[in-house]
C-alpha positions in Angstrom: 109.7 100.9 115.0 106.5 99.5 112.8 103.4 97.0 113.0 103.2 93.5 112.0 99.9 92.7 113.4 96.8 90.2 112.1 93.4 91.4 111.0 90.4 89.8 110.6 87.1 90.3 109.6 83.4 88.9 109.8 80.4 89.8 107.6 77.1 88.2 107.4 77.3 85.2 110.0 75.6 85.1 113.5 77.4 85.8 116.7 80.0 87.7 114.5 82.2 88.4 117.5 82.8 85.0 119.1 83.6 83.8 115.6 86.4 86.7 115.4 87.2 85.1 119.2 88.6 82.5 117.4 90.3 83.3 114.8 91.9 85.6 116.3 93.3 82.6 117.7 94.6 81.4 115.4 96.6 84.6 114.1 98.1 84.8 117.0 101.1 84.5 115.9 101.0 87.7 114.1 100.4 90.3 117.0 100.8 89.3 121.3 100.8 92.6 122.7 96.2 93.3 122.6 93.5 92.0 121.1 90.3 93.7 120.1 87.5 93.4 118.6 84.0 95.7 117.1 80.6 93.9 116.2 77.9 95.8 115.0 74.1 95.6 115.9 71.0 97.5 115.2 73.1 100.8 114.0 75.6 100.5 117.4 78.9 99.9 117.0 80.7 97.2 120.2 84.1 97.5 121.2 86.4 95.3 123.5 90.3 95.6 123.4 92.3 94.3 126.2 96.4 93.5 126.3 98.0 90.6 126.4 96.8 87.1 124.7 93.4 86.5 123.1 93.3 84.0 125.5 93.4 86.4 128.3 91.6 89.9 126.7 88.4 88.5 126.3 86.4 86.4 128.5 82.6 85.0 128.0 81.0 88.0 129.2 83.6 90.5 126.9 81.9 88.5 124.3 78.1 88.9 125.1 78.6 92.8 125.4 79.7 92.3 121.1 76.4 91.4 119.4 76.0 91.3 116.2 76.6 89.8 112.8 79.2 92.0 111.3 82.8 91.8 113.5 86.5 92.7 112.6 89.5 92.0 115.4 93.2 92.4 115.3 95.7 91.2 117.4 98.5 93.6 117.9 102.4 93.8 118.6 103.5 97.3 118.9 105.9 99.5 117.8 104.1 102.2 115.9 103.1 103.9 119.4 103.5 102.5 122.6 103.6 99.1 123.5 101.0 99.6 126.8 98.1 99.4 125.2 97.3 102.6 124.2 97.3 102.2 120.9 95.0 98.7 120.8 93.1 98.4 118.1 90.5 98.0 116.2 90.1 102.0 116.5 86.9 102.8 116.6 85.3 106.8 115.5 81.9 106.6 117.6 80.2 110.0 116.2 81.0 108.3 112.6 80.5 104.9 113.5 83.6 103.7 112.3 85.6 101.0 112.7 89.2 99.9 111.5 92.1 97.4 111.9 95.3 98.0 110.0 98.4 95.4 109.3 101.5 97.3 108.1 102.5 100.2 108.5 102.9 104.0 107.0 106.8 104.6 106.7 105.1 108.6 105.8 102.6 110.4 107.1 102.8 113.3 105.6 99.5 113.7 103.7 97.7 112.2 106.1 98.6 114.8 108.9 98.5 118.1 106.6 94.9 116.5 105.9 93.8 116.7 109.6 95.7 119.8 110.4 93.9 121.7 107.7 90.6 120.0 109.7 91.8 121.0 113.0 92.5 117.1 114.2 95.4 117.1 116.4 98.0 113.8 115.6 100.3 114.7 118.2 99.0 111.2 120.4 98.0 109.5 117.2 99.8 106.1 115.4 99.5 106.0 111.5 96.8 103.5 111.7 94.9 105.7 114.1 95.2 109.1 111.6 93.8 106.7 108.5 91.0 105.8 111.1 90.3 109.4 111.1 91.2 110.7 108.2 88.3 108.0 106.6 85.5 109.0 109.0 86.9 113.0 108.7 85.9 112.1 105.0 82.5 110.2 105.9 81.1 112.8 108.7 81.6 115.3 104.7 78.8 113.0 103.9 80.6 110.1 102.3 80.1 106.4 102.5 82.8 104.1 103.6 83.7 102.4 99.8 83.6 106.3 98.7 86.0 107.5 101.8 88.6 104.6 100.9 88.7 105.6 97.0 89.0 109.4 98.1 91.8 108.0 100.8 93.8 105.9 99.0 96.5 108.8 97.1 96.7 109.6 101.4 98.2 105.9 102.0 101.9 106.0 101.8 102.9 102.9 102.8 101.5 99.1 102.9 98.5 98.3 104.4 95.9 95.2 104.8 92.8 96.5 106.2 89.1 96.0 107.5 86.9 98.3 108.5 82.7 98.6 109.0 80.4 100.5 109.5 77.0 99.5 111.2 75.1 97.6 107.8 79.2 97.2 105.9 82.0 95.8 105.8 85.6 96.5 103.2 88.9 95.4 103.3 91.4 96.9 101.0 95.0 96.7 100.5 97.9 98.7 99.4 98.9 98.9 95.8 102.4 96.5 96.6 99.9 93.5 98.6 102.7 94.0 101.3 100.7 92.1 103.0 98.4 89.4 102.8 94.6 89.5 103.5 92.3 87.3 101.9 88.3 86.1 101.4 86.8 82.9 102.8 83.1 82.2 102.4 81.4 80.9 105.3 77.4 80.4 105.3 75.5 82.8 103.0 78.4 85.1 104.9 82.2 86.1 104.6 85.7 85.4 106.4 88.3 88.3 106.0 91.7 87.5 107.1 95.3 88.3 107.1 96.1 84.5 106.8 94.5 81.7 105.0 95.2 79.8 108.4 92.3 81.4 110.7 89.6 80.3 107.8 90.3 76.5 108.9 89.8 77.4 112.8 86.3 78.6 111.4 85.5 76.2 108.8 85.2 78.5 106.4 85.8 78.1 102.7 88.9 80.0 101.0 87.9 82.4 98.0 90.5 84.1 96.9 93.3 86.8 97.7 92.6 90.8 97.8 94.4 91.8 94.8 97.0 95.0 95.8 95.1 97.3 95.3 91.7 96.3 95.8 89.0 97.5 98.1 86.2 94.8 98.4 83.1 96.0 100.0 80.4 93.8 102.0 76.8 94.5 102.3 73.4 94.0 102.2 73.4 93.1 98.6 76.8 91.0 98.9 80.4 91.4 97.5 81.4 93.9 95.2 85.6 94.4 94.3 87.1 98.0 92.8 90.2 98.2 91.8 90.8 101.5 94.1 94.6 102.0 92.4 96.9 100.1 89.7 98.3 97.1 91.5 101.6 95.7 91.6 102.1 92.0 93.9 105.1 92.2 95.9 104.3 90.5 98.8 107.2 90.1 101.6 109.1 87.0 100.5 110.0 87.5 104.7 106.1 86.3 105.4 107.4 82.8 103.6 110.5 82.6 105.3 108.8 83.4 109.0 106.1 85.4 110.0 103.2 82.7 108.2 101.9 79.8 109.9 103.2 76.7 108.0 99.6 75.6 107.3 98.7 79.2 105.2 98.6 79.5 101.4 100.2 82.5 100.2 100.4 83.3 96.9 98.4 80.1 95.6 101.9 78.2 97.7 102.0 76.2 101.1 104.1 78.0 103.5 105.1 74.9 104.8 106.2 73.0 101.8 108.1 76.8 100.8 109.8 76.3 104.0 110.8 72.7 103.3 112.6 74.1 99.6 114.6 76.3 101.3 116.0 73.3 103.2 116.2 71.6 100.3 117.9 74.8 98.7 120.4 74.7 101.3 121.5 71.2 100.7 121.9 71.6 96.6 124.3 74.5 97.9 126.3 73.9 101.3 127.9 70.0 101.3 128.5 69.4 105.5 129.9 66.7 107.0 127.3 66.1 110.3 125.6 63.9 112.4 122.2 65.1 113.1 120.2 68.2 112.0 118.6 70.4 114.3 116.2 72.6 113.8 115.5 76.1 115.9 111.7 75.3 116.7 109.2 76.1 115.6 109.5 78.3 111.9 112.7 76.9 110.9 111.3 73.0 111.7 110.3 72.7 107.5 113.4 73.8 106.3 115.2 71.4 108.8 113.0 68.8 107.3 114.3 69.5 103.9 117.5 70.0 104.7 117.7 66.7 106.5 115.9 64.6 103.1 118.3 66.0 100.8 121.4 65.8 102.7 120.9 62.7 104.6 121.7 63.7 107.4 119.4 62.6 110.0 116.5 65.1 112.5 116.7 65.3 115.2 114.7 67.3 117.9 117.0 68.2 119.9 115.7 71.7 121.4 112.5 71.8 122.8 110.8 74.9 123.3 108.3 76.0 125.8 105.2 77.3 123.2 102.9 79.4 125.8 105.2 82.8 125.7 105.7 85.4 123.3 107.6 84.5 120.0 111.3 85.9 120.8 111.6 88.4 117.7 108.8 90.1 118.4 109.1 91.2 121.4 109.6 95.4 121.8 113.1 95.7 123.3 116.2 93.3 124.8 115.1 93.0 128.1 111.9 91.0 127.5 113.3 88.7 124.6 116.8 87.6 126.8 113.7 86.8 129.7 111.8 84.9 127.1 115.1 83.3 125.6 115.6 81.4 129.3 112.1 80.4 129.3 111.6 79.6 125.8 114.1 76.8 124.8 115.7 73.5 126.5 118.3 71.4 124.8 118.3 67.2 124.9 122.2 66.9 126.4 121.5 62.7 125.4 120.4 63.8 121.7 123.7 66.0 121.7 126.3 64.4 123.4 129.6 64.0 121.1 127.3 65.3 118.4 128.9 66.8 114.8 125.5 69.4 114.5 124.3 71.1 111.6 121.8 73.6 113.3 119.3 75.7 111.5 117.4 78.9 111.6 115.3 80.6 109.4 117.0 83.9 110.1 119.5 86.4 111.9 118.8 89.3 112.7 120.6 90.5 115.6 122.6 87.6 116.2 121.9 87.7 120.1 119.5 84.9 120.6 121.9 82.4 118.2 124.8 83.3 120.0 122.9 82.3 123.2 121.6 78.9 121.6 124.9 77.6 120.2 126.5 78.8 123.7 123.2 76.0 125.1 124.2 73.1 122.2 128.5 73.2 122.9 127.0 72.8 127.0 124.9 70.5 126.6 127.0 68.6 124.8 127.5 68.9 121.3 131.3 68.0 119.9 130.5 70.6 116.6 128.2 73.6 115.8 127.1 74.0 112.2 124.7 77.2 111.7 123.1 77.2 108.4 120.0 80.1 107.7 117.7 79.4 105.3 118.1 82.6 103.7 120.4 85.6 102.9 121.3 87.7 105.4 119.1 90.7 106.5 120.8 93.8 105.8 118.7 96.1 105.4 115.7 97.6 107.7 111.8 97.2 107.2 109.5 100.0 107.2 106.1 97.9 105.9 105.4 96.5 109.6 108.7 94.6 110.6 110.4 94.9 113.9 113.5 95.5 112.4 113.5 99.6 111.8 117.1 100.2 112.7 120.2 99.1 110.1 122.5 99.9 113.3 120.5 96.3 114.9 121.4 94.4 111.6 124.3 92.5 112.7 124.9 91.6 108.8 125.0 95.1 107.8 127.8 95.4 109.3 129.9 92.4 110.1 131.2 90.3 107.8 130.2 86.1 107.6 133.3 85.5 109.0 132.7 87.9 112.0 129.3 87.1 112.5 130.5 83.0 113.1 133.0 84.2 114.9 130.2 86.9 117.4 128.1 83.6 117.3 130.5 81.0 118.4 129.7 78.3 115.7 131.6 76.2 113.5 130.8 77.3 110.6 128.2 79.4 109.4 126.3 79.5 106.7 123.4 81.6 104.2 120.5 80.0 101.6 121.5 81.9 98.2 119.2 84.5 97.6 118.3 82.7 94.2 118.3 80.1 96.3 115.2 81.9 98.3 113.3 82.7 95.3 113.4 79.4 93.5 111.9 78.3 97.1 108.9 79.9 96.2 108.0 78.6 92.9 107.5 82.2 92.6 108.7 84.9 90.0 110.6 87.0 91.6 108.9 90.1 90.7 105.9 88.9 93.3 107.8 90.0 96.2 109.4 92.7 98.1 112.7 91.5 99.0 113.7 95.0 100.6 115.3 93.3 103.9 118.0 91.3 101.9 118.6 93.3 98.9 117.4 97.0 99.9 114.9 97.8 97.1 111.8 99.3 98.3 108.8 99.2 96.3 106.7 101.8 97.9 108.2 104.9 99.3 109.8 105.1 102.8 110.4 109.1 103.3 113.7 110.5 104.7 114.2 106.8 106.4 116.1 106.2 102.9 118.2 109.2 104.4 120.0 106.6 107.3 120.5 103.6 105.5 123.6 102.3 103.8 124.3 100.4 100.9 126.5 97.0 101.9 129.8 96.6 99.8 131.9 94.5 101.6 132.8 91.5 101.1 130.9 88.5 102.8 132.9 85.6 102.6 
């Protein structure tokens, strides 16, 4: 399985670790199994990593042990490596005084493994992030500075990566040549902040500067900020960031995530005409799309499902037992709103189908007369190898069932997906700027032996 995480970097800002703590809190939605910070002060690096949410991973005394005006942070949800905290980030190599935090995944690690094997470094218990860190550290042991090491290592990095890394006096941030995962820069006083999403800048009072470009490395040191285009870049942001993952108050590729999700709902209303009494979102990420559908269709919007916001997001939990338990605690219907109503139920995606089946059943039990499911993205047909928890095509319900079979499985009166073209239109950006591999099976970064396990989906979808 792959990783989808959050990374954060603070450079030349007093009490950097405290700011990193608040920035990671703003990025909590991107990873909930562990959180960590490494800081730099007087030539030393200090690290604290613990399992759980940011609020549980850090206490006042922990932050007091992270001095300095440089810090990098990471929120993790595992699936590359164990989920027991053994692979928490940032990864710190003490002998070279080097630390790294990684968002993304390496489908192919052959070059990393060979580099380390040639230097008698065992990779048996390493995940991809740790291999990358040890490769960079190894290059630094040979006398290279961190930015020089990143340039040399780039050809070995076969995958998706948005990274922040640090030494006692310098911070670097870099992205893969497709920019699969987001990464942006802001200014804060005389210093800088780097984060997976711009919502973290709002929390810290930082001023957005720009995105880090695909294939670019940005260096922060005593002379300021410097940019290097390490390899030629071609923007291919994972479109799932707009559909589901990013916080609605973030900006991606200059577009408001919230507005794009509104547009997804409006596109659905253009493509499909339904007779119903109320539009109900699956909270929270589907709310903007449901509002857009409601506004465009004229069907009243109702928050008829209430969410307990103090537990994990079920989609990124690592196994079915935990997902099932989360669901029982997570959603509660409002019978007085639903009773006797024809309901349009809006969700952003259907991956495995298990959650939607439970929600539909829950609405009928609460008194809904009809339930019509509409999805603000196309069918998810192919696995992801760049950092999302959909690594097996066997898990994807749309890869082996027709629309009619899925509708029967989830138990709804009807089932509608947004078209691929409608999804692209909603972004107000050209298709060429996105990786939509989960929908079209086109992988812009090589996936190695994983390609052998993928089957093209040819059967009718109606």
